[in-house]
Backbone as CSV, one residue per row, in Angstrom:
resi,resn,N_x,N_y,N_z,CA_x,CA_y,CA_z,C_x,C_y,C_z
1,MET,-16.758,0.713,8.880,-15.597,0.489,8.828,-15.059,1.005,7.483
2,ASN,-14.266,2.072,7.304,-13.658,2.413,5.985,-12.562,1.480,5.408
3,ILE,-12.377,0.685,4.422,-11.340,0.059,4.082,-11.065,0.979,2.697
4,LEU,-9.543,0.868,2.472,-8.992,1.718,1.478,-8.124,0.663,0.727
5,GLN,-8.374,0.202,-0.460,-7.822,-0.913,-1.316,-6.859,0.059,-2.097
6,ILE,-5.601,-0.181,-2.396,-4.641,0.134,-3.136,-3.600,-0.842,-3.979
7,ASN,-4.156,-0.675,-5.619,-3.673,-1.830,-6.097,-2.506,-1.519,-6.816
8,GLY,-1.169,-2.004,-6.437,-0.038,-1.422,-6.809,0.577,-1.832,-8.118
9,SER,0.161,-2.601,-8.775,0.398,-3.393,-9.896,0.815,-2.299,-10.926
10,ALA,1.613,-2.903,-11.939,1.590,-1.574,-13.488,0.310,-2.552,-14.120
11,ARG,-0.345,-3.664,-14.002,-1.263,-4.159,-15.046,-2.793,-3.780,-14.474
12,SER,-3.671,-3.329,-15.092,-4.930,-3.116,-14.621,-5.635,-4.574,-14.971
13,GLN,-5.304,-5.030,-15.492,-6.447,-6.512,-15.785,-5.183,-7.764,-15.436
14,GLY,-5.705,-8.660,-14.681,-4.797,-10.044,-14.516,-3.675,-9.944,-13.642
15,ALA,-3.889,-9.095,-12.756,-2.501,-8.999,-11.756,-2.972,-10.049,-10.547
16,HIS,-2.019,-10.831,-10.221,-2.143,-11.588,-9.248,-2.192,-10.943,-7.809
17,SER,-1.354,-9.649,-7.569,-1.825,-9.048,-6.370,-2.828,-8.553,-6.251
18,THR,-3.655,-8.101,-7.489,-5.310,-7.613,-7.089,-5.806,-8.457,-6.829
19,GLN,-5.745,-9.767,-7.426,-6.701,-10.863,-7.108,-6.745,-11.142,-5.759
20,ILE,-5.263,-11.166,-5.447,-5.226,-11.375,-3.768,-5.794,-10.224,-2.555
21,ALA,-5.405,-9.332,-3.350,-6.078,-7.941,-2.534,-7.850,-7.803,-2.596
22,ASP,-8.358,-8.372,-3.806,-9.869,-8.301,-3.600,-10.258,-9.399,-2.826
23,LYS,-9.705,-10.453,-2.642,-9.964,-11.791,-1.805,-10.206,-11.176,-0.567
24,ILE,-8.985,-10.477,-0.038,-8.901,-10.154,1.356,-10.125,-8.960,1.605
25,VAL,-10.417,-8.095,0.609,-11.697,-7.115,0.518,-12.437,-7.989,0.871
26,ALA,-12.855,-8.753,0.028,-14.080,-9.693,-0.043,-14.337,-10.360,1.696
27,GLN,-13.202,-11.076,1.978,-13.500,-11.571,3.434,-13.778,-10.053,4.486
28,LEU,-13.085,-9.254,4.443,-13.807,-7.879,4.952,-15.283,-7.366,5.064
29,ARG,-15.817,-7.597,3.858,-16.637,-7.144,3.565,-17.784,-8.147,3.989
30,ALA,-17.437,-9.546,3.821,-18.502,-10.426,4.641,-18.338,-10.522,5.981
31,LYS,-17.491,-9.842,6.577,-17.656,-9.539,8.307,-18.191,-8.487,8.464
32,HIS,-17.664,-7.372,7.655,-18.394,-6.524,7.954,-19.122,-5.487,6.839
33,PRO,-20.373,-6.312,6.896,-21.118,-5.379,5.752,-21.490,-4.049,5.313
34,GLU,-21.259,-3.469,6.451,-21.781,-2.125,6.375,-20.372,-1.303,5.954
35,ALA,-19.236,-1.999,5.530,-18.028,-1.353,5.211,-18.264,-0.322,4.083
36,VAL,-17.227,0.374,3.908,-17.368,1.258,2.791,-15.898,1.015,1.939
37,VAL,-15.752,0.986,0.784,-14.541,0.734,0.196,-14.407,1.643,-0.731
38,THR,-12.991,2.314,-0.621,-12.424,3.321,-1.763,-11.362,2.632,-2.417
39,ARG,-11.350,2.219,-3.270,-10.311,1.526,-4.436,-9.701,2.232,-5.363
40,HIS,-8.472,2.201,-5.373,-7.306,3.101,-6.322,-6.510,1.983,-7.125
41,ASP,-6.516,2.071,-8.658,-6.095,1.187,-9.361,-4.868,2.027,-9.803
42,LEU,-3.649,1.926,-9.492,-2.566,3.114,-9.826,-2.121,2.765,-11.074
43,ALA,-2.424,1.562,-11.679,-1.948,1.283,-13.260,-2.694,2.201,-14.110
44,SER,-4.241,2.258,-13.849,-5.156,2.921,-14.762,-5.117,4.644,-14.430
45,ALA,-4.955,4.811,-13.065,-4.675,6.191,-12.201,-3.681,6.660,-11.410
46,PRO,-2.655,6.518,-12.142,-1.241,6.353,-11.069,-0.827,7.895,-10.355
47,HIS,-0.484,7.944,-9.353,0.028,8.900,-8.646,1.303,9.540,-9.131
48,PRO,1.328,10.815,-9.455,2.564,11.336,-9.849,3.699,11.302,-8.712
49,ALA,4.937,11.135,-9.687,6.253,11.068,-8.807,6.676,12.156,-7.777
50,LEU,7.261,11.908,-6.668,7.847,12.695,-6.102,9.119,13.611,-6.956
51,ASP,8.814,14.462,-7.610,9.869,15.068,-8.152,10.275,16.455,-8.060
52,GLN,11.006,17.314,-8.422,11.419,18.536,-8.234,10.251,19.441,-7.904
53,ALA,9.445,19.161,-8.708,8.136,20.355,-8.679,7.354,19.755,-7.669
54,ALA,7.284,18.594,-7.687,6.151,18.346,-6.316,7.342,19.075,-5.052
55,LEU,8.416,18.582,-4.726,9.243,19.090,-3.677,8.970,20.618,-3.531
56,ASP,9.333,21.233,-4.697,9.232,22.645,-4.580,7.781,23.055,-3.985
57,ALA,6.671,22.438,-4.218,5.263,22.956,-4.160,5.065,22.652,-2.799
58,LEU,5.576,21.329,-2.082,5.769,21.124,-0.663,6.192,21.582,0.269
59,PHE,7.402,22.326,-0.310,8.001,23.055,0.659,8.052,24.678,0.774
60,THR,7.251,24.940,-0.197,7.050,26.414,-0.329,5.620,26.696,0.432
61,PRO,5.490,27.507,1.391,4.394,28.051,2.277,3.362,28.317,1.680
62,ALA,2.408,27.476,2.017,0.890,27.364,1.528,0.883,28.892,0.716
63,GLU,0.702,30.064,1.473,0.082,31.153,1.150,0.927,31.594,-0.141
64,SER,2.316,31.171,-0.346,3.054,31.713,-1.482,3.008,30.871,-2.745
65,ARG,2.141,29.513,-2.646,2.327,28.642,-3.732,1.543,28.961,-4.874
66,THR,2.195,29.030,-5.877,1.504,29.124,-7.313,0.361,28.310,-7.648
67,PRO,-0.632,28.638,-8.527,-1.693,27.709,-8.774,-1.394,26.257,-8.830
68,GLU,-0.225,26.201,-9.681,0.183,24.631,-9.944,0.682,24.291,-8.784
69,GLN,1.331,24.867,-8.155,1.806,24.227,-6.549,0.638,23.614,-5.830
70,VAL,-0.568,24.596,-5.926,-1.347,24.172,-4.778,-2.390,23.157,-5.473
71,ALA,-2.437,22.818,-6.943,-3.144,21.705,-7.287,-2.127,20.516,-7.040
72,ARG,-0.855,20.484,-7.318,0.029,19.398,-6.702,0.112,18.674,-5.598
73,VAL,-0.088,20.041,-4.443,0.025,19.582,-2.929,-1.359,18.862,-2.674
74,ALA,-2.208,19.303,-3.309,-3.793,18.588,-3.196,-3.869,17.304,-3.785
75,LEU,-3.316,16.909,-4.438,-2.944,15.439,-4.967,-2.738,14.975,-3.706
76,ASP,-1.716,14.955,-3.149,-1.092,14.266,-2.091,-2.054,14.569,-0.916
77,ASP,-2.670,15.927,-0.840,-3.390,16.137,0.522,-4.800,15.045,0.159
78,ALA,-5.039,14.797,-0.883,-6.661,13.827,-1.069,-5.933,12.282,-0.722
79,ARG,-4.670,12.118,-0.877,-4.445,10.392,-0.545,-4.262,10.525,0.781
80,ILE,-3.588,11.252,1.401,-3.457,11.486,2.994,-4.981,11.636,3.717
81,ALA,-5.793,12.266,3.325,-6.784,12.049,3.751,-7.591,10.927,3.675
82,GLU,-7.605,9.819,2.504,-7.982,8.504,2.528,-7.270,7.812,3.374
83,VAL,-5.938,7.946,3.615,-5.295,6.910,4.794,-5.913,7.395,5.929
84,GLN,-6.304,8.534,6.269,-6.335,9.046,7.799,-7.996,8.562,8.235
85,ALA,-8.344,8.483,7.001,-10.376,8.266,7.315,-10.377,6.651,7.413
86,ALA,-9.560,5.811,6.911,-9.421,4.270,6.742,-9.254,3.732,8.009
87,ASP,-10.027,2.548,8.531,-9.775,1.936,9.468,-8.788,0.621,8.865
88,VAL,-9.024,0.332,7.659,-8.305,-0.826,6.876,-7.726,-0.425,5.527
89,ILE,-6.275,-0.737,5.709,-5.907,-0.566,4.100,-5.124,-1.942,3.769
90,VAL,-5.839,-2.041,2.309,-5.305,-3.212,1.925,-4.295,-2.850,0.290
91,LEU,-3.240,-3.814,0.391,-2.554,-3.409,-0.527,-2.234,-4.277,-1.596
92,GLY,-1.998,-4.134,-2.914,-1.814,-5.163,-3.753,-0.356,-4.900,-4.236
93,VAL,0.179,-5.625,-3.771,1.771,-5.596,-3.723,2.770,-6.654,-4.843
94,PRO,2.557,-6.366,-6.224,3.974,-7.132,-6.905,5.091,-6.941,-6.584
95,MET,5.850,-7.916,-6.594,7.095,-7.876,-6.995,7.975,-7.669,-8.185
96,TYR,8.655,-6.472,-8.444,9.428,-6.146,-9.833,10.844,-5.668,-9.109
97,ASN,11.712,-6.893,-9.957,12.983,-6.865,-9.538,13.318,-6.569,-8.304
98,PHE,12.749,-7.220,-7.233,12.960,-7.530,-5.676,12.538,-6.219,-5.254
99,GLY,11.751,-5.514,-5.691,11.368,-4.303,-4.997,9.654,-4.447,-5.301
100,ILE,9.380,-3.020,-4.725,7.838,-2.888,-5.070,7.701,-1.968,-6.487
101,SER,6.703,-1.900,-7.016,6.384,-0.804,-8.296,6.485,0.324,-7.946
102,SER,6.929,1.271,-8.954,6.975,2.363,-9.151,5.516,3.107,-8.941
103,GLN,4.658,2.660,-9.150,3.446,3.068,-9.141,2.946,3.080,-7.236
104,LEU,3.023,1.962,-6.835,3.158,1.673,-5.366,3.928,2.639,-4.444
105,LYS,5.294,2.829,-5.046,6.588,3.916,-4.424,5.757,5.161,-4.546
106,ASN,5.019,5.450,-5.575,4.560,7.222,-5.566,3.667,7.141,-4.681
107,TRP,2.590,6.269,-4.561,1.576,6.412,-3.501,1.967,6.459,-2.117
108,ILE,3.099,5.532,-2.012,3.573,5.668,-0.633,4.252,6.801,-0.258
109,ASP,4.903,7.604,-1.231,5.704,8.977,-0.886,4.602,9.844,-0.868
110,ALA,3.362,9.796,-1.579,2.440,10.829,-1.146,1.826,10.802,0.194
111,ILE,1.903,9.720,0.955,0.972,9.707,2.084,2.189,9.989,3.299
112,ALA,3.303,10.134,2.973,4.477,10.425,4.367,4.751,11.658,4.683
113,ARG,3.989,12.505,5.438,4.315,14.128,5.271,4.693,14.367,6.744
114,ALA,5.860,14.709,6.984,5.907,15.368,8.582,5.111,16.350,9.238
115,GLY,4.859,15.879,10.121,3.632,17.122,10.855,2.350,16.546,10.756
116,VAL,1.968,15.499,9.763,0.852,15.119,9.277,0.385,13.442,9.734
117,THR,1.456,12.801,9.186,1.291,11.334,9.305,2.315,10.875,9.737
118,PHE,3.559,11.460,10.394,4.482,11.518,11.646,4.778,12.519,11.759
119,ARG,5.736,12.689,13.111,6.284,14.032,13.414,7.640,13.357,14.113
120,TYR,8.512,14.247,14.162,9.915,14.135,15.103,9.822,14.662,16.280
121,THR,10.112,14.094,17.311,10.238,14.376,18.657,11.445,14.463,19.612
122,ASP,11.505,14.861,20.505,13.023,14.902,21.210,13.293,13.324,21.317
123,THR,12.339,12.354,21.358,12.782,11.109,21.842,12.446,10.135,20.289
124,GLY,12.379,10.614,19.412,12.614,10.043,18.076,11.483,10.175,17.574
125,PRO,10.967,9.609,15.863,10.000,9.849,15.155,8.582,9.201,15.779
126,GLU,7.681,9.932,15.762,6.463,9.255,16.106,5.484,8.735,15.224
127,GLY,4.692,8.022,14.694,3.806,7.654,14.087,2.325,8.194,14.289
128,LEU,1.595,8.860,13.402,0.260,9.464,13.521,-0.893,8.832,13.046
129,LEU,-0.562,7.891,12.236,-1.699,6.758,11.752,-1.722,5.772,12.758
130,THR,-1.918,5.832,13.733,-2.676,4.858,14.831,-3.736,4.263,14.731
131,GLY,-4.163,3.054,15.079,-5.474,2.404,15.357,-5.926,1.973,14.012
132,LYS,-4.878,1.348,12.905,-5.522,0.820,11.789,-4.819,-0.305,11.519
133,ARG,-5.449,-1.258,10.764,-4.565,-2.593,10.283,-4.378,-2.458,9.072
134,LEU,-3.483,-3.090,8.538,-3.104,-3.254,7.069,-2.908,-4.512,6.639
135,TYR,-3.231,-4.893,5.386,-3.058,-6.140,4.559,-2.293,-6.225,3.642
136,ALA,-1.141,-6.409,3.148,-0.568,-6.587,2.055,-0.661,-8.018,1.189
137,ALA,-1.058,-8.183,0.207,-1.260,-9.189,-0.701,0.009,-9.049,-1.775
138,CYS,0.911,-9.908,-1.608,2.154,-9.782,-2.184,2.210,-10.938,-3.426
139,ALA,2.746,-10.595,-4.482,2.894,-11.690,-5.796,3.973,-11.569,-6.062
140,ARG,4.797,-12.548,-6.217,5.934,-12.466,-6.743,6.054,-13.964,-7.752
141,GLY,7.106,-13.339,-8.730,7.207,-14.412,-9.736,7.868,-15.614,-9.496
142,GLY,8.956,-15.658,-8.559,9.825,-16.577,-7.820,9.186,-16.873,-6.561
143,ARG,9.987,-17.648,-5.701,9.704,-18.081,-4.187,10.668,-17.058,-3.422
144,TYR,10.079,-16.126,-2.927,11.366,-15.397,-2.098,10.873,-15.167,-0.386
145,ARG,10.066,-15.517,-0.096,9.482,-15.667,1.367,10.214,-16.103,2.239
146,GLY,10.571,-15.344,3.388,11.502,-15.778,4.237,13.099,-15.757,3.952
147,THR,13.470,-15.111,2.744,14.612,-15.021,2.506,15.062,-13.779,2.322
148,ALA,16.578,-13.705,2.143,17.117,-12.212,2.098,16.740,-11.645,0.752
149,ALA,16.471,-12.319,-0.300,15.856,-11.480,-1.510,14.518,-10.966,-1.396
150,ASP,13.830,-11.158,-0.212,12.595,-10.892,-0.077,12.534,-9.397,0.699
151,THR,12.857,-7.933,-0.141,12.963,-6.859,0.530,11.836,-6.057,0.719
152,GLN,10.892,-6.736,0.077,9.364,-6.196,0.371,8.789,-6.102,1.712
153,THR,8.740,-7.445,2.345,7.975,-7.488,3.480,8.893,-6.469,4.656
154,PRO,10.428,-6.499,4.622,10.913,-5.863,5.891,10.557,-4.094,5.349
155,TYR,10.507,-4.071,4.013,10.295,-2.528,3.716,9.056,-1.952,4.072
156,LEU,8.243,-2.809,3.650,6.631,-2.178,4.208,6.033,-2.290,5.569
157,GLU,7.027,-3.380,6.339,7.003,-3.353,7.966,7.710,-2.026,8.502
158,THR,8.919,-1.818,8.058,9.689,-0.272,8.492,8.712,0.843,8.083
159,TYR,8.320,1.140,6.840,7.855,1.882,6.457,6.460,2.371,7.169
160,PHE,5.312,1.364,7.273,3.904,1.389,8.130,4.532,1.632,9.330
161,ARG,5.101,0.767,10.044,5.353,0.933,11.657,5.980,2.555,11.676
162,PHE,6.771,3.112,10.980,7.390,4.542,11.056,6.017,5.317,11.039
163,LEU,4.835,5.206,10.459,3.829,5.923,10.099,2.743,5.677,11.596
164,GLY,2.795,4.459,12.028,2.261,4.318,13.189,1.162,3.102,13.132
165,ILE,1.675,2.499,11.904,0.781,1.184,11.654,1.394,0.041,11.959
166,THR,1.019,-0.795,12.978,1.724,-1.776,13.357,1.046,-3.272,13.195
167,ASP,-0.470,-2.925,13.057,-1.105,-4.282,12.935,-0.948,-4.745,11.509
168,LEU,-0.140,-5.526,11.384,0.318,-5.751,9.833,0.268,-7.149,9.438
169,HIS,-0.552,-7.983,8.320,-0.469,-8.911,7.892,-0.207,-9.216,6.386
170,PHE,0.398,-10.204,6.048,0.858,-10.512,4.517,0.236,-11.751,4.382
171,ALA,-0.264,-11.843,2.838,-0.539,-12.936,2.233,0.688,-13.024,1.250
172,TYR,1.119,-14.032,0.650,1.957,-14.303,-0.646,1.204,-15.301,-1.246
173,ALA,1.483,-14.702,-2.657,1.384,-15.764,-3.858,2.656,-15.910,-4.616
174,GLU,3.313,-16.799,-4.326,4.901,-17.065,-4.965,4.605,-17.942,-5.959
175,GLY,5.473,-17.941,-6.701,5.992,-18.866,-7.724,5.014,-18.455,-9.004
176,MET,4.596,-17.427,-9.336,3.512,-16.884,-10.371,4.142,-17.028,-11.863
177,ASN,5.468,-17.438,-11.890,6.226,-16.990,-13.201,6.889,-18.971,-13.457
178,LEU,6.484,-19.608,-12.756,7.327,-21.073,-12.615,6.301,-21.878,-13.440
179,GLY,5.288,-21.683,-13.711,4.288,-22.757,-14.528,2.828,-22.768,-13.792
180,ASP,2.176,-23.473,-14.330,0.932,-23.601,-14.202,0.640,-24.244,-12.671
181,ALA,1.385,-25.494,-12.420,1.337,-26.013,-11.027,1.913,-25.006,-10.093
182,ALA,2.903,-24.463,-10.260,3.319,-23.400,-9.315,2.351,-22.069,-9.158
183,VAL,1.542,-21.720,-10.094,0.516,-20.645,-10.019,-0.301,-21.285,-8.976
184,GLU,-0.787,-22.246,-9.374,-1.926,-23.117,-8.432,-1.399,-23.422,-6.793
185,GLN,-0.360,-23.466,-6.724,0.199,-23.535,-5.413,0.463,-22.253,-4.796
186,GLY,0.815,-21.456,-5.484,0.936,-20.021,-5.019,-0.446,-19.401,-4.454
187,LEU,-1.110,-19.528,-5.465,-2.249,-19.130,-5.232,-2.996,-19.743,-3.739
188,ALA,-3.026,-20.996,-3.686,-3.584,-21.607,-2.456,-2.654,-21.622,-1.265
189,GLU,-1.723,-21.228,-1.320,-0.781,-20.669,-0.254,-1.041,-19.165,0.045
190,ALA,-1.803,-18.492,-0.717,-2.223,-17.027,-0.584,-3.226,-17.498,0.405
191,GLU,-4.201,-18.299,-0.271,-5.536,-18.578,0.268,-5.351,-19.006,1.950
192,ALA,-4.709,-19.677,1.993,-4.273,-20.097,3.441,-3.623,-19.062,4.329
193,ASP,-2.839,-18.105,3.815,-2.628,-16.953,4.693,-3.683,-16.140,4.969
194,ILE,-4.698,-16.103,3.786,-6.025,-15.163,4.090,-6.654,-15.697,5.223
195,ALA,-6.918,-17.254,5.098,-7.695,-17.564,6.054,-7.197,-17.794,7.630
196,ALA,-5.637,-17.466,7.655,-4.963,-17.304,9.277,-5.204,-15.783,9.829
197,MET,-5.791,-14.707,8.682,-5.656,-13.530,8.921,-6.952,-13.525,9.702
198,PRO,-6.873,-12.386,10.835,-7.747,-11.444,11.553,-8.567,-10.860,10.892
199,PHE,-9.884,-11.081,10.713,-10.732,-9.738,10.148,-12.055,-9.275,11.052
């Protein structure tokens, strides 16, 4: 089993989303001791944003790219190759201003490529990253699960289903900014979510 862990927090240390993601990976490794884990901390090693230079590189034919464009496309190619090789993806997903972090969004933008991870057909888009399982470790300062303020869950479900990943599981640590008792409760709820997950 190949496990790809992506920690999306802006914090390299002390992030609750990373803590929960680590627990999910620990459960996977306990069940699959032969598993190989590739781990990226996007706080310490962020992926570059999808900007004008990146778009120019991606839309320039390979044979016409400058050395700088070749290098920029290679960064995305490496992230795509990791996702393609992964059997399981584990995301650390903090909530920032009701959305995902810019660090995680940059990684998400990097792995969506028409003709590679999805394609358009006469009957609509088709995801090409099939046969994979995804776990999302979501940490929030408040309590938003199951409410209209939770924009993360629908976004992640829509995005990864578009890429062909339909086996999705979520753990939620909520109330992380509401005091010690709330933190304890939120972490316990995340543990319960993990206990209910298939591994």
